[in-house]
N, C-alpha and C positions, 0 to 999 in steps of 0.2 A: 556827562556834566563836567565842564571845564572849571577847575579850581586851582589857582596858582599857589605855590608855597611861599611863605615868608622867610624860610631858612636860606642861609648863604652857604654855598659849598666850601668856602674858605674856612668856615667854622666847624665843619664836620670833623669828627674824631677819626674817621676812616674813609678813605676813598680808594677804590680798587677797580681797575679796568679788567673785565673778563672777556677774553677772546672768544669768538665763535667756536663752539666745540669744547670749550672748557667749562668748569663748574665753580660755583661759589658755595661754601659750606661753613656757616658760622652760627653762633648763638646770638640772638638779639634779646636784650633784657627788657622787662616790662617798662613801658614809658619811652623807650628809645624810638627814634624814627629812622626809617630806611628809605632812601630814594633810589629807584632803578631808572637809569636814563638810557634811552635808545639813541646812541651816539650818531649813527648814520642813517637811521630811518628804516621802518618796516622789518625790524628784527623781532624775534620772539624769545622771551625769557620764560622758560617753562619751570615753574616754581612749586616746591613742596614745603609744607609747614608742619612742625611737630611741637607738642608741648615738651619743653626742654627738661622738665622734671618727671614726665611720664610719657614716653614716646608712643605708647599705645593710643594716646589721644592725639589726633592729627586732623588737618584740614578736611572738611567734608563739603564737597560741592553741593550735594543734595540738601543738606541742612541749610547751607548758606542761601541757595536760590529759593528754597521754600519760604524761609523767613522774610527775605527781602521782596519776594514776589516779582523778581526780574531775572531774565536769563543772562544779563551781562553784569559786569562789575565796573564800578566807577567811583568817583568821590562820594563819600557817605556810605559806601558798602561796608558792612561788618562781616569779616570772614569768620565763620563758625566752625567749631570742631565737631567730630562725630559724637561728642557728649553734649553738643548744643551750647558750648561755652564760647564767648567771644575770644578770638585769638589775636586778630589785628583789625584795624580800621583803615580804609583808604581815606586819607585826610587831604590829599592834593592829587590832581590828575590833569595833565595837559594834553593827553591823547584822546580821552572821551569815553572809551569803554574797552573792556578786556574780556577774554574768553575763559570759561572754566568748564566747557562741555566737550570740546574737541579732543581732549587727551593729549598725549605726547607721542612724538614719532618714535618708532622702534624698528628693528630689523624686519619684524613681521609686517608692520604697516607699510614699510618701504616696498616690500615684495607685493603686497596686495594693491597698493595705490599706484605704483609706478612700473616695476618690472621685476622679474625673478633675479636678474643680475644685480639689482640694487640692494639685495639682502645684506651684502657685506659692508655697505656704507654706514658710516657713523651716524648715530641717532641719539636723541635725548635720553632715552632709557639707558643706553650704554654709559653716558656721562654720569647718571645717577648711580649706576652699579659700580662704576670706577670710584666714585666719591665715597660710597659706604665701605668699599673694600680698602681704600687708602686711609680711611679715618675711622678705625674700629672703636675709638673712644666714645663715639656717639651711640653705640649699641644698636645700630640699624643694619638691616640686611635687605636682600632683594624682596623678602616677604613684606617689607614695610613700604614698598613703592605703591602709592595709592593715588587719590585724587590730586590734581595739580591745577594751578592757575597758569594760563598762557598770557602773560602780560604783553600787550601791544598786538596780539594776534586778533585778526578779524574773522570770526566764524559766524556769519548770520544764520539765524533760525528762519526757515521758510514757513509759509502759511500752513503747510501740511505737517509741520513739526520736524522736518529734516534739517540737516546741517550742511552748509556749503562753505568751502574755503575760498575766501574772496581776497582781492587786492587789499593790502594793508591800509589802515587809516592813520598810521603813525608817520612821523617825519623826524629828521635829525634834530636832536635836542629835546624831544618830547619825553616826559617823565611821569612816573607814578610814585607816590610817597605814602608809606604806611606807618602807623603807630602801633607798637606792640601792646596788647592788653594782658599778656602774660609773658613769661620767658619762653621764647620760641627758637627752635632750630630752623634755620632757613637753608634750603638746598635748591640752588638755581642751576639749571642746565641752560647755558646760552646756546640756543638751537644751532646745530651744524648743518641743517637740511639744505641740500644742493639741488633737490628735484622739484621744488615748489616755486612757481613764478611769483608768489606773494612777496618774496624778498629779492626778486629779479635774479634768482639762482646765485645769490651772493650774500651769505651770512656774514654779519659784521659784529664788532664789539659792543658791549654795554658797559656802563659804569654803575657801581654800587657805592653809595655814600651813606654813612650812619652818623646820627647825632645823639648825644646824651639826652636822657630824659629831662624835660623842662623843670 
């Protein structure tokens, strides 16, 4: 579902470009809005969310999909925690849908999906592990890497219930905007994947913008 935002980026309190292979790791306060923009098209922003006041509570793909009765995320989707509490709501979306079933790339999945020699190539899980290592103040470790949202990623569900990785449906300037329903830690890996034709083998930057609560 396409819903455009009324917010102006010139009024954002924070704007940050995140290069492919880099991470974004910050707290988002209740009521604040965050926009993730696909600057050049068909990029994937693999994102984890945690309750900033209790990191044992974190985003749950199972609870989210069960409650909304839809395999995809789009405008109107409420992202639920493993305690079934609303964490964020997608309030604007110009891409149309986002994946939360396909998981994130890792050295292991690079090996299984592509080739043994791809194991050493950088992956989203590496970015998350680097982020939690370089930012111990958040109290997260590799044990906390859990369900994620793949913003802008196109992973159709087949009639048989399988997953397929298809060409992206995003384009330059497409964005998704979320409003925090609690204080949340946001950890984004801007995917560095070089082996997937979905991004034309060319991972590109994203932009993250944040606005104060209304």
